[in-house]
N, C-alpha and C positions, 0 to 999 in steps of 0.2 A: 548433422543435427539440424533439423528444420522445424523449429517451434512455430513458425508462422503458418505452416500447413496444419497445425494441430497434432503433429506427430513428433514424438521425442525419441531419438535414437540413443539408448543408453549403452550401446556397444563401446563408445568412448567414455569410460568411467572416470575421467579426470574431474576433479572438483570444479574447475573453471567451466568445463563443458556442461556439467549438470546445472550449475548456477545460471549459465547463459541460456539454457533451455527453459528453466523454470521461472526466470525473472519476470517475463510478461504476465504469467499467471499469478505470481505473487502480488503484482501491482493491482490486478483486477480483484484479487482476494482482499487486499487492503481497502480498496474502494467499497467493496460490499460490506466489510466489517464496519467501516465508518457509517454507512447508511443504516446498518442494523443498530449500532449504538446510538445514532441520532434519533431514530424512531423510538427505540427503547427509552432514551432519556426524555424525549418529548411526551411519550405515553405516561412515564412516571411523573412528569411535571403536571400533566393534565389531571391525573388521578391522585395527586398529593393532598387535595382537600385543604390546602392552605397550611399544612403542617410545615413549619420552618425547616425541620430536619429533612423531610422528604423533598422539599423544594431545593434545598442546598445539595442534596445527593443527586437530584436530577440535573441541576445546572452543572454539577461536577462531571457527570457522564457526558453531557453535551460538549463541555469544554475539552475534555480529554479526547473525545472523538475528533473534534476539529483540529486540535493540536497534533494528534497522531497523524492525521491526513496531511497536515502541513509539513511535518517531519518527513513523511514518505515522498511528498511532492518535491521538497527541497533536495532530498537525497538523490532522487532521480536526476534532477537538473545538475547537481554537483558532479555526479558521476559522468554525465554527458559532457560537461565543460572540461573536466579533467581528461576525459578520453580524447577530446578534440585538441586540448593543449599539448598532449604528449603523442598525438597521432596514433592512438590505439584503436585501430579500425574495428576489431571485434566488439568493443564496447559501443562504438558509434553505431554499428549495424544491428544492435540488439532490437531497437525499435524502428529501424530504418525501412 
C-alpha cells in the first residue's frame, strides 16, 4: 500500500490498511471543506445586508468551520503522539 505515490492497493482489504491509505486524502478533504465553509460564511456575511439573523448564521458557519479544522488538526497530532508513545510505526509513517 503506497498512498504517497498516489496509488492505493486495495488487495489488502483490512480496515486498518484502507484507513492508512485514505487518511492523507481525508485530511486534504477536511482542509478543502474548511476553506469552502469559510468562503461561504464570508460571502453570507457580506451579503447579509445587516440582517441580524443572517449575520448570526454567517458567523456560526465561520465558527463551525474553524472549530472543525481545529478538531481535525488536534486529532492528527493526538494520533501522532499516541503512535510515538506506544511505538506504533505504521501510525508514525502515515505522514512520514
